[in-house]
C-alpha positions as CSV (number, residue, x, y, z in Angstrom):
1,M,-44.2,226.0,-134.3
2,N,-40.6,227.3,-135.3
3,M,-41.4,230.3,-133.9
4,E,-42.1,229.0,-130.4
5,E,-38.8,226.9,-131.0
6,N,-36.9,229.9,-131.5
7,S,-38.5,232.5,-128.9
8,K,-37.5,229.1,-126.2
9,D,-34.3,229.1,-127.9
10,A,-33.2,232.7,-127.4
11,Q,-34.9,233.1,-123.8
12,S,-32.7,230.1,-123.2
13,S,-29.5,231.9,-124.3
14,V,-30.9,235.2,-122.5
15,R,-30.7,233.1,-119.4
16,L,-27.3,231.7,-119.7
17,S,-25.8,234.5,-121.3
18,S,-27.1,236.9,-118.0
19,K,-25.3,234.4,-116.1
20,K,-22.0,234.7,-117.9
21,S,-20.8,237.7,-115.7
22,F,-20.6,236.1,-112.4
23,V,-20.2,232.0,-113.1
24,H,-17.1,232.4,-116.0
25,P,-14.6,230.1,-114.5
26,E,-11.7,232.6,-115.1
27,E,-13.7,235.3,-112.9
28,Q,-14.6,233.4,-109.7
29,V,-12.8,230.8,-107.4
30,W,-15.6,229.2,-106.9
31,A,-17.3,228.5,-109.5
32,D,-13.5,227.2,-110.9
33,L,-13.1,225.2,-107.9
34,L,-16.6,223.5,-108.0
35,L,-17.1,223.4,-111.5
36,S,-20.5,225.2,-111.1
37,W,-19.9,227.0,-114.1
38,L,-20.8,223.9,-116.2
39,S,-24.5,223.6,-115.1
40,P,-26.0,225.9,-117.1
41,L,-24.7,224.6,-120.4
42,I,-25.7,221.2,-119.4
43,R,-28.9,222.5,-118.6
44,L,-29.3,224.7,-121.9
45,A,-27.4,221.3,-123.7
46,N,-30.5,219.5,-122.3
47,E,-33.3,221.7,-123.9
48,R,-31.5,221.7,-127.5
49,P,-28.5,221.6,-129.2
50,L,-25.8,224.2,-128.0
51,K,-24.6,227.0,-130.3
52,E,-21.4,229.3,-130.6
53,E,-23.1,232.1,-128.4
54,D,-23.9,229.8,-125.9
55,V,-20.5,229.5,-124.5
56,W,-17.7,231.8,-123.5
57,P,-14.9,233.2,-125.6
58,C,-12.1,231.0,-125.2
59,P,-9.4,232.8,-122.4
60,T,-6.5,234.4,-124.1
61,S,-4.2,232.1,-121.9
62,E,-6.2,228.8,-123.9
63,T,-5.8,230.0,-127.5
64,V,-4.1,228.0,-129.9
65,H,-1.4,230.7,-130.5
66,Q,-0.6,231.1,-126.7
67,Q,0.4,227.8,-126.8
68,G,2.1,227.3,-129.8
69,S,4.0,230.5,-128.2
70,Q,4.5,228.8,-125.3
71,F,6.0,225.6,-126.6
72,W,8.2,227.6,-129.5
73,E,9.6,229.5,-126.4
74,A,10.4,226.7,-124.6
75,W,11.8,224.2,-127.6
76,N,14.3,227.4,-129.0
77,H,15.7,227.2,-125.8
78,E,15.9,222.9,-125.5
79,R,17.6,223.4,-129.0
80,K,20.6,224.8,-127.8
81,R,21.6,221.7,-126.0
82,A,23.5,219.0,-127.2
83,E,20.8,216.2,-127.1
84,P,17.3,218.1,-126.9
85,S,14.4,216.5,-125.6
86,M,10.8,217.0,-126.4
87,V,9.5,215.5,-123.2
88,R,11.6,218.5,-121.4
89,A,10.2,221.4,-124.0
90,L,6.7,220.3,-122.9
91,L,7.8,220.2,-119.2
92,G,9.2,223.7,-119.8
93,A,6.0,225.1,-121.6
94,F,3.3,223.4,-119.7
95,G,5.6,221.9,-116.5
96,H,3.7,224.3,-114.0
97,R,0.2,223.1,-114.9
98,F,1.2,219.8,-115.2
99,F,2.8,220.3,-111.4
100,I,-0.8,221.9,-110.0
101,A,-3.0,218.7,-111.6
102,G,-0.4,216.6,-109.7
103,C,-0.9,218.5,-106.4
104,W,-4.6,217.6,-106.9
105,Q,-4.3,214.4,-107.6
106,L,-2.0,214.0,-104.0
107,S,-4.5,215.7,-102.3
108,F,-7.1,212.9,-103.5
109,L,-4.9,210.1,-103.1
110,L,-4.3,211.3,-99.5
111,F,-7.9,212.3,-98.4
112,Q,-8.9,208.7,-99.9
113,L,-6.6,206.7,-97.8
114,A,-7.8,208.9,-94.9
115,Q,-11.4,207.7,-95.0
116,P,-11.0,204.0,-94.1
117,F,-9.0,205.2,-90.9
118,L,-12.4,207.9,-90.2
119,V,-14.6,204.8,-90.8
120,G,-12.8,202.6,-88.2
121,A,-12.7,205.6,-85.4
122,L,-16.6,205.9,-86.3
123,V,-17.2,202.2,-86.0
124,Q,-15.2,202.1,-82.7
125,F,-16.9,205.2,-81.5
126,I,-20.5,203.5,-82.2
127,S,-19.3,200.5,-80.4
128,E,-17.5,201.9,-77.4
129,G,-19.0,204.8,-77.1
130,G,-17.3,208.4,-76.3
131,S,-18.0,212.1,-75.8
132,L,-20.2,213.7,-78.2
133,G,-17.7,216.0,-79.5
134,R,-15.8,213.1,-80.8
135,G,-18.5,211.8,-82.5
136,I,-19.5,215.0,-84.0
137,G,-15.7,215.2,-85.0
138,L,-15.6,212.0,-86.7
139,A,-18.6,212.6,-88.7
140,L,-17.9,216.0,-89.8
141,G,-13.9,214.6,-90.8
142,F,-15.4,211.9,-92.8
143,A,-17.6,214.7,-94.4
144,G,-14.9,217.1,-95.4
145,A,-12.4,214.2,-96.3
146,S,-15.2,213.0,-98.8
147,L,-15.8,216.1,-100.3
148,I,-12.3,217.2,-100.6
149,C,-11.7,213.9,-102.3
150,S,-14.6,215.0,-104.8
151,I,-13.1,218.4,-105.4
152,S,-9.4,216.8,-105.5
153,I,-10.4,214.3,-108.5
154,S,-12.7,216.8,-110.4
155,Q,-10.1,219.4,-110.3
156,A,-7.3,217.1,-111.3
157,L,-9.2,215.6,-114.2
158,S,-10.3,219.2,-115.3
159,Q,-6.6,220.4,-115.3
160,L,-5.0,217.7,-116.8
161,R,-7.7,217.6,-119.5
162,K,-7.2,221.0,-120.5
163,L,-3.5,220.5,-120.3
164,G,-4.0,217.6,-123.0
165,V,-5.5,220.0,-125.2
166,A,-3.1,222.6,-124.7
167,V,-0.2,220.4,-125.6
168,R,-1.8,219.0,-128.5
169,C,-2.7,222.3,-129.6
170,G,1.0,223.7,-129.0
171,V,2.7,220.6,-130.8
172,M,0.1,221.0,-134.0
173,M,0.5,224.6,-134.2
174,A,4.6,224.0,-134.0
175,V,4.3,221.5,-136.8
176,Y,1.9,223.4,-138.9
177,E,4.5,226.8,-138.9
178,Q,7.5,224.5,-139.3
179,A,5.7,222.8,-142.4
180,L,5.4,226.4,-144.2
181,R,9.0,227.0,-143.6
182,L,10.3,224.1,-145.2
183,T,12.1,224.4,-148.3
184,T,11.5,222.6,-151.6
185,A,14.5,220.0,-150.8
186,A,13.2,219.7,-147.2
187,R,9.8,219.0,-148.1
188,M,11.4,216.2,-150.9
189,S,12.6,214.3,-148.0
190,G,9.4,213.6,-146.4
191,T,6.0,212.9,-147.2
192,V,2.5,214.4,-146.8
193,G,1.3,211.5,-144.9
194,Q,4.2,212.0,-141.8
195,T,3.7,215.5,-141.2
196,T,0.0,214.7,-141.2
197,N,0.4,211.9,-138.6
198,L,2.5,214.4,-136.5
199,M,-0.4,216.9,-136.4
200,A,-3.1,214.9,-135.9
201,I,-2.1,211.3,-134.5
202,D,1.1,211.8,-132.5
203,A,0.0,215.0,-131.2
204,E,-3.2,213.2,-130.1
205,K,-1.4,210.4,-128.3
206,L,0.6,213.3,-126.1
207,N,-2.7,214.6,-125.1
208,I,-4.2,211.2,-124.1
209,A,-0.6,210.5,-122.6
210,V,-0.6,213.8,-120.8
211,Q,-4.6,213.3,-119.2
212,F,-3.4,210.0,-117.6
213,A,0.2,210.4,-116.6
214,H,-0.3,211.2,-113.1
215,F,-2.3,207.7,-112.5
216,L,1.3,206.0,-113.0
217,W,2.5,207.3,-109.9
218,Y,-0.8,207.1,-107.9
219,L,-1.7,203.5,-109.0
220,I,1.5,202.7,-107.5
221,S,1.2,204.8,-104.4
222,F,-1.6,203.6,-103.7
223,V,-1.1,199.6,-103.8
224,S,1.8,200.3,-101.9
225,L,0.3,202.3,-99.0
226,C,-2.7,199.6,-98.9
227,S,-0.1,196.7,-98.5
228,F,0.9,197.9,-95.3
Protein backbone atom coordinates (compact mmCIF):
# COMPACT_ATOMS: atom_id res chain seq x y z
CA MET A 1 0.00 0.00 0.00
CA ASN A 2 2.81 2.38 0.93
CA MET A 3 4.64 1.51 -2.29
CA GLU A 4 1.55 2.38 -4.33
CA GLU A 5 1.16 5.72 -2.51
CA ASN A 6 4.85 6.54 -2.99
CA SER A 7 4.58 5.64 -6.68
CA LYS A 8 1.49 7.86 -7.06
CA ASP A 9 3.26 10.75 -5.28
CA ALA A 10 6.28 10.35 -7.51
CA GLN A 11 4.13 10.35 -10.64
CA SER A 12 2.32 13.48 -9.45
CA SER A 13 5.62 15.23 -8.73
CA VAL A 14 6.93 14.27 -12.16
CA ARG A 15 3.78 15.60 -13.84
CA LEU A 16 4.07 18.89 -11.99
CA SER A 17 7.83 19.26 -12.40
CA SER A 18 7.51 18.64 -16.13
CA LYS A 19 5.24 21.69 -16.34
CA LYS A 20 7.51 23.99 -14.38
CA SER A 21 9.43 24.98 -17.48
CA PHE A 22 6.42 26.67 -19.08
CA VAL A 23 4.03 27.64 -16.28
CA HIS A 24 6.42 29.45 -13.95
CA PRO A 25 4.85 32.87 -13.25
CA GLU A 26 8.16 34.65 -13.76
CA GLU A 27 8.64 33.12 -17.21
CA GLN A 28 5.18 33.37 -18.78
CA VAL A 29 3.24 36.63 -18.93
CA TRP A 30 -0.09 34.91 -19.47
CA ALA A 31 0.53 32.44 -16.66
CA ASP A 32 1.17 35.34 -14.31
CA LEU A 33 -1.73 37.39 -15.66
CA LEU A 34 -4.28 34.58 -15.38
CA LEU A 35 -2.64 32.88 -12.36
CA SER A 36 -2.84 29.61 -14.29
CA TRP A 37 0.40 28.41 -12.66
CA LEU A 38 -1.62 27.85 -9.47
CA SER A 39 -3.90 25.17 -10.95
CA PRO A 40 -1.30 22.33 -11.03
CA LEU A 41 -0.44 23.01 -7.39
CA ILE A 42 -4.10 22.94 -6.35
CA ARG A 43 -4.70 19.66 -8.20
CA LEU A 44 -1.64 18.08 -6.61
CA ALA A 45 -2.57 19.39 -3.14
CA ASN A 46 -5.98 17.76 -3.60
CA GLU A 47 -4.22 14.42 -4.09
CA ARG A 48 -1.73 14.67 -1.23
CA PRO A 49 0.04 17.20 1.02
CA LEU A 50 2.49 19.40 -0.87
CA LYS A 51 6.22 18.94 -0.38
CA GLU A 52 9.08 21.37 -0.81
CA GLU A 53 10.12 19.90 -4.13
CA ASP A 54 6.59 20.39 -5.51
CA VAL A 55 6.82 24.18 -5.59
CA TRP A 56 9.10 26.48 -7.56
CA PRO A 57 12.15 28.10 -5.99
CA CYS A 58 11.56 31.58 -4.64
CA PRO A 59 12.48 34.25 -7.23
CA THR A 60 15.58 36.24 -6.36
CA SER A 61 13.58 39.44 -6.20
CA GLU A 62 11.29 37.92 -3.53
CA THR A 63 13.91 36.55 -1.13
CA VAL A 64 14.13 37.81 2.44
CA HIS A 65 17.68 39.05 1.80
CA GLN A 66 16.52 41.14 -1.16
CA GLN A 67 13.56 42.61 0.74
CA GLY A 68 15.79 43.45 3.71
CA SER A 69 18.38 45.09 1.47
CA GLN A 70 15.72 47.24 -0.24
CA PHE A 71 14.32 48.39 3.08
CA TRP A 72 17.75 49.13 4.55
CA GLU A 73 18.72 51.17 1.51
CA ALA A 74 15.50 53.22 1.73
CA TRP A 75 15.80 53.63 5.49
CA ASN A 76 19.43 54.78 5.35
CA HIS A 77 18.39 57.38 2.80
CA GLU A 78 15.46 58.40 4.99
CA ARG A 79 17.67 58.80 8.09
CA LYS A 80 19.39 61.75 6.42
CA ARG A 81 16.20 63.78 6.80
CA ALA A 82 15.53 65.92 9.86
CA GLU A 83 12.47 63.79 10.70
CA PRO A 84 12.77 60.25 9.31
CA SER A 85 9.50 58.53 8.42
CA MET A 86 8.82 54.82 8.36
CA VAL A 87 6.06 55.30 5.78
CA ARG A 88 8.37 57.18 3.40
CA ALA A 89 11.02 54.48 3.81
CA LEU A 90 8.51 51.75 2.95
CA LEU A 91 7.29 53.72 -0.06
CA GLY A 92 10.86 54.26 -1.17
CA ALA A 93 11.58 50.54 -0.97
CA PHE A 94 8.29 49.11 -2.25
CA GLY A 95 6.36 52.10 -3.62
CA HIS A 96 6.55 51.04 -7.27
CA ARG A 97 4.93 47.71 -6.47
CA PHE A 98 2.25 49.47 -4.42
CA PHE A 99 1.54 51.77 -7.38
CA ILE A 100 1.20 48.85 -9.81
CA ALA A 101 -1.27 47.12 -7.49
CA GLY A 102 -3.21 50.40 -7.29
CA CYS A 103 -3.43 50.54 -11.08
CA TRP A 104 -4.97 47.07 -11.13
CA GLN A 105 -7.42 48.17 -8.42
CA LEU A 106 -8.32 51.27 -10.44
CA SER A 107 -8.89 49.13 -13.52
CA PHE A 108 -11.25 46.93 -11.52
CA LEU A 109 -13.16 49.97 -10.29
CA LEU A 110 -13.61 51.51 -13.74
CA PHE A 111 -14.75 48.33 -15.48
CA GLN A 112 -16.97 47.39 -12.56
CA LEU A 113 -18.74 50.72 -12.87
CA ALA A 114 -19.02 50.28 -16.64
CA GLN A 115 -20.98 47.04 -16.37
CA PRO A 116 -24.32 48.59 -15.20
CA PHE A 117 -24.23 51.00 -18.15
CA LEU A 118 -23.64 48.10 -20.53
CA VAL A 119 -26.50 46.15 -18.95
CA GLY A 120 -28.77 49.17 -19.36
CA ALA A 121 -27.77 49.52 -23.01
CA LEU A 122 -28.45 45.81 -23.58
CA VAL A 123 -31.90 46.07 -21.98
CA GLN A 124 -32.68 49.10 -24.12
CA PHE A 125 -31.48 47.28 -27.23
CA ILE A 126 -33.68 44.26 -26.47
CA SER A 127 -36.71 46.50 -25.77
CA GLU A 128 -36.38 48.91 -28.67
CA GLY A 129 -34.39 46.84 -31.13
CA GLY A 130 -31.50 47.95 -33.28
CA SER A 131 -28.83 46.72 -35.63
CA LEU A 132 -27.36 43.27 -35.12
CA GLY A 133 -23.84 44.69 -35.00
CA ARG A 134 -24.70 46.97 -32.10
CA GLY A 135 -26.20 44.08 -30.15
CA ILE A 136 -23.17 41.89 -30.72
CA GLY A 137 -20.90 44.79 -29.76
CA LEU A 138 -22.76 45.36 -26.48
CA ALA A 139 -22.67 41.65 -25.63
CA LEU A 140 -18.95 41.43 -26.36
CA GLY A 141 -18.35 44.63 -24.41
CA PHE A 142 -20.15 43.25 -21.37
CA ALA A 143 -18.22 39.97 -21.57
CA GLY A 144 -14.92 41.85 -21.99
CA ALA A 145 -15.65 44.15 -19.04
CA SER A 146 -16.45 41.14 -16.84
CA LEU A 147 -13.25 39.40 -17.90
CA ILE A 148 -11.10 42.46 -17.27
CA CYS A 149 -12.77 42.94 -13.86
CA SER A 150 -11.92 39.38 -12.89
CA ILE A 151 -8.31 39.67 -14.06
CA SER A 152 -7.85 43.10 -12.45
CA ILE A 153 -9.09 42.17 -8.98
CA SER A 154 -7.15 38.89 -9.07
CA GLN A 155 -3.96 40.72 -9.99
CA ALA A 156 -4.57 43.45 -7.40
CA LEU A 157 -5.07 40.95 -4.60
CA SER A 158 -2.12 38.85 -5.76
CA GLN A 159 0.22 41.85 -6.01
CA LEU A 160 -0.88 43.23 -2.64
CA ARG A 161 -0.48 39.84 -0.98
CA LYS A 162 3.05 39.48 -2.28
CA LEU A 163 3.81 43.08 -1.36
CA GLY A 164 2.53 42.56 2.17
CA VAL A 165 4.80 39.56 2.62
CA ALA A 166 7.72 41.55 1.17
CA VAL A 167 7.14 44.41 3.62
CA ARG A 168 6.88 42.01 6.54
CA CYS A 169 10.05 40.17 5.55
CA GLY A 170 11.96 43.39 4.98
CA VAL A 171 10.98 44.87 8.35
CA MET A 172 11.62 41.61 10.21
CA MET A 173 15.05 41.28 8.60
CA ALA A 174 15.93 44.88 9.44
CA VAL A 175 14.84 44.54 13.08
CA TYR A 176 16.75 41.26 13.45
CA GLU A 177 19.94 42.72 11.97
CA GLN A 178 19.65 45.83 14.13
CA ALA A 179 19.11 43.69 17.24
CA LEU A 180 22.38 41.86 16.53
CA ARG A 181 24.25 45.17 16.29
CA LEU A 182 23.00 46.61 19.57
CA THR A 183 25.55 47.35 22.24
CA THR A 184 25.19 46.01 25.76
CA ALA A 185 24.00 49.39 27.03
CA ALA A 186 21.39 49.61 24.27
CA ARG A 187 20.12 46.12 25.01
CA MET A 188 19.63 47.02 28.67
CA SER A 189 17.36 49.93 27.70
CA GLY A 190 14.82 47.57 26.11
CA THR A 191 13.47 44.08 26.60
CA VAL A 192 13.50 40.97 24.48
CA GLY A 193 9.72 41.16 24.35
CA GLN A 194 9.82 44.57 22.66
CA THR A 195 12.15 43.27 19.96
CA THR A 196 9.96 40.20 19.49
CA ASN A 197 6.86 42.37 19.14
CA LEU A 198 8.56 44.45 16.44
CA MET A 199 9.62 41.36 14.50
CA ALA A 200 6.37 39.41 14.83
CA ILE A 201 3.30 41.43 15.74
CA ASP A 202 4.14 44.86 14.31
CA ALA A 203 5.57 43.41 11.10
CA GLU A 204 2.43 41.31 10.63
CA LYS A 205 0.25 44.40 11.15
CA LEU A 206 2.16 46.12 8.33
CA ASN A 207 1.55 43.06 6.18
CA ILE A 208 -2.21 43.26 6.74
CA ALA A 209 -2.32 47.05 6.35
CA VAL A 210 -0.55 46.92 2.97
CA GLN A 211 -2.97 44.32 1.62
CA PHE A 212 -6.05 46.46 2.33
CA ALA A 213 -4.62 49.97 1.90
CA HIS A 214 -6.00 50.44 -1.62
CA PHE A 215 -9.49 49.51 -0.49
CA LEU A 216 -9.70 52.80 1.43
CA TRP A 217 -9.77 55.00 -1.67
CA TYR A 218 -11.58 52.28 -3.63
CA LEU A 219 -14.58 52.25 -1.28
CA ILE A 220 -14.73 56.05 -1.09
CA SER A 221 -14.52 56.37 -4.87
CA PHE A 222 -17.06 53.61 -5.47
CA VAL A 223 -19.65 55.06 -3.08
CA SER A 224 -19.08 58.60 -4.37
CA LEU A 225 -19.44 57.66 -8.02
CA CYS A 226 -22.50 55.51 -7.38
CA SER A 227 -24.17 58.39 -5.53
CA PHE A 228 -24.33 60.54 -8.68
